[in-house]
C-alpha positions as CSV (number, residue, x, y, z in Angstrom):
1,X,89.0,-0.2,5.7
2,X,91.3,-0.3,2.6
3,X,94.6,0.5,4.3
4,X,94.2,-2.2,7.0
5,X,93.3,-4.8,4.3
6,X,96.3,-3.8,2.2
7,X,98.7,-3.7,5.1
8,X,98.2,-5.6,8.4
9,X,95.8,-8.1,6.9
10,X,98.4,-9.0,4.2
11,X,101.1,-9.6,6.8
12,X,98.8,-11.9,8.8
13,X,97.8,-13.6,5.6
14,X,101.4,-14.3,4.9
15,X,101.9,-15.8,8.4
16,X,98.9,-18.1,7.8
17,X,100.3,-19.2,4.5
18,X,103.6,-20.0,6.3
19,X,101.8,-22.3,8.8
20,X,100.8,-19.8,11.6
21,X,97.1,-20.5,11.2
22,X,96.5,-19.8,14.9
23,X,96.6,-16.1,14.0
24,X,93.6,-14.4,12.3
25,X,91.7,-11.1,12.2
26,X,88.2,-10.3,13.4
27,X,87.4,-7.0,11.7
28,X,85.3,-4.3,13.4
29,X,83.6,-1.2,12.2
30,X,82.2,1.5,14.5
31,X,80.7,3.9,12.0
32,X,77.2,3.7,10.5
33,X,78.4,3.4,6.9
34,X,80.6,0.3,7.9
35,X,77.4,-1.7,7.5
36,X,78.1,-2.0,3.8
37,X,81.6,-3.4,4.5
38,X,80.1,-5.9,7.0
39,X,77.4,-7.0,4.4
40,X,79.9,-7.4,1.6
41,X,82.6,-9.3,3.6
42,X,80.0,-11.6,5.1
43,X,78.7,-12.5,1.6
44,X,82.2,-13.4,0.5
45,X,83.1,-15.5,3.6
46,X,85.4,-12.5,4.5
47,X,87.7,-13.1,1.6
48,X,88.8,-10.3,-0.7
49,X,91.2,-9.6,-3.5
50,X,94.4,-7.6,-3.2
51,X,95.3,-5.9,-6.5
52,X,99.0,-5.0,-6.3
53,X,99.8,-2.6,-9.1
54,X,103.4,-1.9,-9.9
55,X,104.9,0.2,-12.7
56,X,105.6,-2.9,-14.8
57,X,103.3,-5.6,-13.5
58,X,100.1,-6.3,-11.6
59,X,99.7,-9.1,-9.1
60,X,96.3,-10.4,-7.9
61,X,96.0,-12.4,-4.7
62,X,93.1,-13.6,-2.5
63,X,93.5,-12.6,1.2
64,X,92.0,-14.9,3.8
65,X,93.3,-13.6,7.1
66,X,90.0,-11.9,8.1
67,X,87.8,-14.6,9.6
68,X,84.9,-12.5,10.8
69,X,83.6,-8.9,10.8
70,X,81.6,-7.2,13.5
71,X,79.6,-4.1,12.9
72,X,79.6,-2.2,16.2
73,X,77.1,0.5,15.3
74,X,74.7,1.0,16.9
75,X,75.0,-2.2,18.9
76,X,78.6,-2.8,20.1
77,X,78.0,-5.8,22.3
78,X,79.6,-8.4,20.0
79,X,82.7,-6.2,19.5
80,X,83.0,-5.7,23.3
81,X,82.7,-9.4,23.8
82,X,85.4,-10.1,21.2
83,X,87.9,-7.7,22.9
84,X,87.1,-9.4,26.2
85,X,87.7,-12.9,24.7
86,X,91.0,-14.4,26.1
87,X,91.8,-15.6,22.5
88,X,92.1,-11.9,21.5
89,X,95.8,-10.9,21.9
90,X,96.0,-7.7,19.8
91,X,93.5,-4.9,19.2
92,X,94.7,-2.9,16.2
93,X,93.3,0.5,15.2
94,X,93.2,2.0,11.7
95,X,90.9,5.0,12.2
96,X,92.7,7.8,10.3
97,X,94.6,10.7,11.7
98,X,91.4,12.5,12.6
99,X,89.9,9.7,14.7
100,X,91.8,10.3,17.9
101,X,90.3,12.5,20.7
102,X,93.6,14.2,21.4
103,X,94.6,17.8,21.3
104,X,97.4,18.1,18.6
105,X,99.2,20.8,20.5
106,X,99.0,19.8,24.1
107,X,98.7,16.0,23.6
108,X,95.8,15.9,26.1
109,X,92.7,13.8,25.9
110,X,89.6,15.7,24.7
111,X,86.6,14.5,26.5
112,X,84.3,16.6,24.4
113,X,85.7,15.4,21.0
114,X,83.4,13.8,18.6
115,X,85.9,10.9,18.7
116,X,85.2,10.3,22.4
117,X,82.3,8.8,24.2
118,X,80.6,5.4,24.3
119,X,79.9,5.1,20.6
120,X,83.3,6.1,19.4
121,X,86.2,3.7,18.5
122,X,87.7,4.4,21.9
123,X,84.4,4.0,23.7
124,X,84.0,0.5,22.2
125,X,87.7,-0.3,22.9
126,X,87.5,0.7,26.6
127,X,84.1,-1.1,27.1
128,X,85.9,-4.2,25.8
129,X,88.8,-3.7,28.1
130,X,86.5,-3.3,31.1
131,X,84.8,-6.5,30.1
132,X,88.2,-8.1,29.7
133,X,89.2,-7.0,33.2
134,X,86.0,-8.5,34.7
135,X,86.5,-11.8,32.8
136,X,90.1,-11.9,33.9
137,X,91.1,-12.6,30.3
138,X,94.7,-11.6,30.6
139,X,96.9,-8.9,29.1
140,X,96.4,-7.4,25.6
141,X,98.2,-5.2,23.1
142,X,96.6,-2.1,21.7
143,X,98.3,-1.4,18.4
144,X,97.7,1.8,16.4
145,X,98.4,1.5,12.7
146,X,97.6,5.2,11.9
147,X,99.9,7.9,10.5
148,X,100.4,9.7,13.8
149,X,103.7,10.6,15.5
150,X,104.1,8.4,18.6
151,X,100.9,6.7,17.7
152,X,101.2,4.2,20.6
153,X,101.6,7.0,23.2
154,X,98.6,8.9,21.6
155,X,96.5,5.7,21.7
156,X,97.4,5.1,25.3
157,X,96.4,8.7,26.3
158,X,93.1,8.4,24.5
159,X,92.4,5.0,26.0
160,X,93.2,6.1,29.5
161,X,91.2,9.2,29.1
162,X,88.2,7.3,28.0
163,X,88.7,4.7,30.8
164,X,88.6,7.4,33.4
165,X,84.9,7.5,32.8
166,X,84.7,4.0,34.1
167,X,86.6,4.6,37.3
168,X,90.2,4.4,38.6
169,X,90.3,0.6,38.9
170,X,90.0,0.2,35.1
171,X,92.6,2.9,34.5
172,X,95.1,1.1,36.8
173,X,94.3,-2.3,35.2
174,X,95.0,-0.9,31.7
175,X,98.3,0.6,32.9
176,X,99.3,-2.8,34.3
177,X,97.8,-5.2,31.6
178,X,97.9,-3.4,28.3
179,X,100.8,-2.3,26.1
180,X,100.7,0.4,23.4
181,X,103.6,-0.1,20.9
182,X,104.6,2.8,18.6
183,X,104.7,1.9,15.0
184,X,105.2,3.3,11.5
185,X,103.1,1.9,8.6
186,X,103.4,2.6,4.9
187,X,101.6,1.5,1.8
188,X,99.9,3.7,-0.7
189,X,96.3,2.5,-0.9
190,X,93.8,4.4,-3.1
191,X,90.1,4.1,-2.7
192,X,88.6,1.2,-4.7
193,X,86.6,2.2,-7.8
194,X,84.0,0.5,-9.9
195,X,86.7,0.3,-12.6
196,X,88.8,-1.8,-10.3
197,X,85.9,-4.2,-9.8
198,X,85.2,-4.4,-13.5
199,X,88.9,-5.0,-14.3
200,X,89.1,-7.8,-11.8
201,X,86.0,-9.4,-13.2
202,X,87.0,-9.1,-16.8
203,X,90.7,-10.1,-16.5
204,X,90.6,-12.7,-13.7
205,X,86.9,-13.8,-13.5
206,X,86.7,-12.7,-9.9
207,X,83.5,-11.1,-8.8
208,X,84.6,-9.2,-5.7
209,X,82.5,-6.3,-4.4
210,X,85.2,-4.9,-2.2
211,X,88.7,-5.6,-3.5
212,X,91.6,-3.4,-2.4
213,X,94.2,-1.8,-4.6
214,X,97.8,-1.0,-3.4
215,X,101.3,-0.4,-4.6
216,X,103.9,-3.3,-4.3
217,X,105.8,-1.4,-1.6
218,X,104.9,-2.0,2.0
219,X,106.7,-1.1,5.3
220,X,106.1,-1.7,8.9
221,X,108.3,-0.6,11.8
222,X,107.2,-1.4,15.3
223,X,108.4,-1.4,18.9
224,X,108.8,-4.8,20.5
225,X,106.3,-4.1,23.2
226,X,103.6,-6.7,23.4
227,X,101.6,-7.4,26.6
228,X,100.2,-10.7,25.3
229,X,101.3,-13.0,22.6
230,X,103.7,-11.5,20.1
231,X,103.5,-11.9,16.4
232,X,106.4,-13.8,14.9
233,X,107.9,-10.7,13.1
234,X,111.1,-12.6,12.3
235,X,109.2,-14.4,9.5
236,X,108.0,-11.1,8.0
237,X,109.7,-8.1,6.4
238,X,109.0,-6.0,9.5
239,X,111.6,-3.8,11.3
240,X,111.4,-4.4,15.0
241,X,113.2,-1.7,17.0
242,X,113.3,0.0,20.4
243,X,112.9,3.5,18.9
244,X,110.4,4.0,16.1
245,X,110.5,7.8,16.3
246,X,113.1,8.5,13.6
247,X,111.3,6.2,11.1
248,X,108.0,7.9,12.0
249,X,109.3,11.4,11.5
250,X,110.9,10.5,8.2
251,X,107.8,8.9,6.8
252,X,105.4,11.6,8.0
253,X,107.5,14.5,6.9
254,X,108.5,13.0,3.5
255,X,105.8,10.6,2.2
256,X,102.7,12.0,3.9
257,X,104.0,15.6,3.6
258,X,104.8,15.0,0.0
259,X,101.2,13.9,-0.6
260,X,99.8,16.9,1.2
261,X,102.1,19.3,-0.7
262,X,100.8,18.2,-4.1
263,X,97.2,17.5,-3.2
264,X,95.7,20.9,-2.9
265,X,97.7,22.5,-5.7
266,X,96.7,19.7,-8.0
267,X,93.1,20.0,-7.0
268,X,93.1,23.7,-7.8
269,X,94.3,22.8,-11.3
270,X,91.5,20.2,-11.7
271,X,94.0,17.3,-11.7
272,X,92.3,14.0,-10.6
273,X,95.1,11.5,-10.3
274,X,98.3,11.6,-8.3
275,X,100.3,10.2,-11.2
276,X,98.8,12.9,-13.4
277,X,100.0,15.6,-11.0
278,X,103.5,14.1,-10.9
279,X,103.6,14.1,-14.7
280,X,103.5,17.9,-14.6
281,X,107.0,19.4,-14.4
282,X,105.9,22.2,-12.1
283,X,104.2,20.1,-9.4
284,X,106.8,17.3,-9.6
285,X,109.6,19.9,-9.2
286,X,107.8,21.5,-6.3
287,X,107.4,18.3,-4.4
288,X,111.1,17.3,-5.0
289,X,112.3,20.7,-3.9
290,X,110.2,20.7,-0.7
291,X,111.4,17.2,0.2
292,X,115.1,17.9,-0.5
293,X,115.5,21.6,0.6
294,X,113.0,21.9,3.5
295,X,112.0,18.6,4.9
296,X,115.2,16.5,4.6
297,X,117.6,19.0,6.3
298,X,115.6,19.0,9.6
299,X,115.1,15.3,9.8
300,X,116.7,13.3,12.6
301,X,119.2,10.6,11.7
302,X,117.5,7.4,10.6
303,X,119.7,4.3,11.1
304,X,120.1,2.2,7.9
305,X,118.2,4.6,5.6
306,X,119.7,6.7,2.8
307,X,117.2,9.6,2.8
308,X,118.1,10.7,-0.8
309,X,117.3,7.2,-2.0
310,X,114.1,7.1,0.0
311,X,113.0,10.5,-1.5
312,X,113.8,9.2,-5.0
313,X,111.6,6.1,-4.3
314,X,108.8,8.4,-3.2
315,X,108.8,10.3,-6.4
316,X,108.7,7.1,-8.3
317,X,105.9,5.7,-6.2
318,X,103.8,8.9,-6.5
319,X,104.3,8.8,-10.3
320,X,103.2,5.2,-10.6
321,X,100.5,5.4,-13.4
322,X,99.0,2.0,-12.5
323,X,98.1,2.6,-8.9
324,X,95.3,5.1,-9.7
325,X,95.7,7.1,-6.5
326,X,93.2,10.0,-6.3
327,X,93.9,13.6,-5.4
328,X,90.5,13.7,-3.7
329,X,91.7,11.0,-1.2
330,X,94.7,13.1,-0.3
331,X,92.6,16.2,0.3
332,X,90.6,14.6,3.0
333,X,91.0,15.8,6.6
334,X,93.4,18.6,6.0
335,X,93.0,20.0,9.6
336,X,94.3,16.7,11.0
337,X,97.0,16.1,8.4
338,X,98.8,19.4,7.9
339,X,99.7,19.8,11.6
340,X,101.3,16.4,11.5
341,X,102.8,16.4,8.0
342,X,103.7,19.9,6.9
343,X,103.8,22.3,9.9
344,X,106.6,20.4,11.8
345,X,109.0,21.1,8.9
346,X,108.0,24.8,8.9
347,X,108.5,25.0,12.7
348,X,111.9,23.3,12.4
349,X,113.0,25.6,9.6
350,X,111.9,28.6,11.6
351,X,114.0,27.4,14.5
352,X,117.2,27.4,12.4
353,X,116.2,30.4,10.2
354,X,116.0,28.0,7.2
355,X,114.0,28.0,4.0
356,X,110.2,27.6,4.3
357,X,108.6,29.0,1.1
358,X,107.6,25.6,-0.2
359,X,105.9,24.8,3.1
360,X,104.1,28.1,3.0
361,X,102.9,27.4,-0.5
362,X,101.6,24.0,0.5
363,X,99.6,25.7,3.3
364,X,98.4,28.4,0.9
365,X,97.2,25.7,-1.5
366,X,95.0,24.3,1.3
367,X,93.6,27.8,2.0
368,X,92.8,28.4,-1.6
369,X,91.3,24.9,-2.0
370,X,88.9,25.6,0.8
371,X,88.1,29.1,-0.4
372,X,87.4,27.9,-3.9
373,X,85.2,25.1,-2.8
374,X,83.1,27.5,-0.7
375,X,82.9,30.2,-3.3
376,X,81.9,27.9,-6.1
377,X,79.7,25.6,-4.1
378,X,81.7,22.7,-5.5
379,X,82.3,19.2,-4.1
380,X,86.1,19.4,-4.0
381,X,86.1,18.2,-0.5
382,X,85.6,14.4,-0.7
383,X,84.9,13.7,3.0
384,X,84.2,15.7,6.1
385,X,87.1,17.2,7.9
386,X,86.5,17.2,11.7
387,X,86.4,21.1,11.7
388,X,85.6,21.6,8.0
389,X,83.0,24.3,8.5
390,X,85.3,26.3,10.8
391,X,88.5,26.1,8.8
392,X,86.6,26.9,5.6
393,X,85.2,30.0,7.2
394,X,88.7,31.1,8.1
395,X,89.7,30.5,4.4
396,X,86.8,32.6,3.2
397,X,87.6,35.4,5.6
398,X,91.2,35.5,4.3
399,X,90.0,36.9,1.0
400,X,91.0,40.5,2.1
401,X,93.7,39.5,4.6
402,X,95.4,36.2,3.7
403,X,97.1,36.0,7.1
404,X,93.7,35.6,8.8
405,X,93.7,32.0,7.8
406,X,96.7,31.3,10.0
407,X,94.9,32.8,13.0
408,X,93.0,29.5,13.4
409,X,95.2,28.4,16.3
410,X,93.6,25.0,16.7
411,X,95.4,24.0,13.5
412,X,98.3,26.5,13.2
413,X,99.2,27.1,16.8
414,X,101.6,30.1,17.0
415,X,102.6,30.2,13.3
416,X,100.6,33.4,13.0
417,X,103.1,35.0,15.5
418,X,106.0,34.3,13.1
419,X,106.6,37.3,10.7
420,X,108.7,35.1,8.5
421,X,106.1,32.5,7.9
422,X,103.2,35.0,7.7
423,X,105.2,36.9,5.0
424,X,105.9,33.7,3.1
425,X,102.3,32.5,3.3
426,X,101.0,35.9,2.2
427,X,103.3,35.9,-0.8
428,X,102.2,32.4,-1.7
429,X,98.5,33.2,-1.5
430,X,99.0,36.3,-3.6
431,X,100.9,34.3,-6.2
432,X,98.2,31.7,-6.4
433,X,95.5,34.3,-6.7
434,X,97.3,36.4,-9.3
435,X,98.8,33.8,-11.6
436,X,97.7,30.3,-10.6
437,X,99.6,27.2,-9.5
438,X,102.4,27.2,-12.1
439,X,103.1,30.9,-11.6
440,X,103.2,30.5,-7.8
441,X,105.7,27.6,-8.0
442,X,107.8,29.5,-10.5
443,X,108.1,32.4,-8.1
444,X,109.5,30.3,-5.2
445,X,112.9,31.4,-4.0
């Protein structure tokens, strides 16, 4: 997908350009609609264009680190064989926050999740690991590149849970032969549009059916925990550490939370672009206030990072008029994102009796976004949330009792038991319904 091609693939491309041509990427898609990706990349010899749009300049570069692409749906045999191949040293995953068969509250593997089973990403991964064990192909690193706290630990839990279906011998082999480094990844990567393809063709004469657009900024923080061969991180702008957690928390609760804060309020106002939302004084002020007054005070110490400077950089990145990031992209999979991005700040502020009105308004924005989409029959929701129908029903049922939305414990846990948060959320919903987004922001304490 887009993020992988703007992030990990660009790092590997840089290594190849620096002489490390023994490294390359075999892409793999496990969903039915990945067939289009396979077809396009195959027609282009797996080359594609990175369009890097900064505030002042745009850079165009051909990326050549992907050497093959396997479509594993509905026949995963080629992907399984590739995972089992002794030349394969790392299996990376970029499957979105909602692609892991893990209970967000307990951290347990969910065998009945739609993200579990033989046809899922983890089903294909584990089948490949079973084949790797049988072929005696050696150790391997399983590397998540998704925006999930402790993504390596989560990936390990999901992998071992799926492997249990194959028997205890495979589980023990994975524990002994595979590593699961935690990592933090960052690069704003909007969905590619037809306008991007047209611009590339007209300005550079490049006919690319699947370019990727990204901001100049990129970041990768990873644990030095590789079971097989290790990437030469020393030649890249990668932070290697023995503790990724503070970096993960900072990024999830600032960048990702900032995106979720503005997404639903902007959507309710009919704003299409992230930069357009940030051009509004009300929304921009709301995001800055959330980051500085609620998120920042409950962050752990992050070595070597000035958090105020980082927040300033986020506001600038969000406001980049050339990146073309879409509000609709940020609205996808709210039930997977809010528990990881917004709610941890709310819980932390509740624990210290701190401010939480901005967090409550962000959640209220999601509720009203879902309710509006349902009542108007609109297509506000750009992709299917794993529990979209259920959470939308809770939003609709909150019409007479706003607090009912918080009773969906699969997302909100025990927040409904907090009188402070319920009161703040109820006020926020009332403000949105009575006077709209600007009025609701203006009434914040």
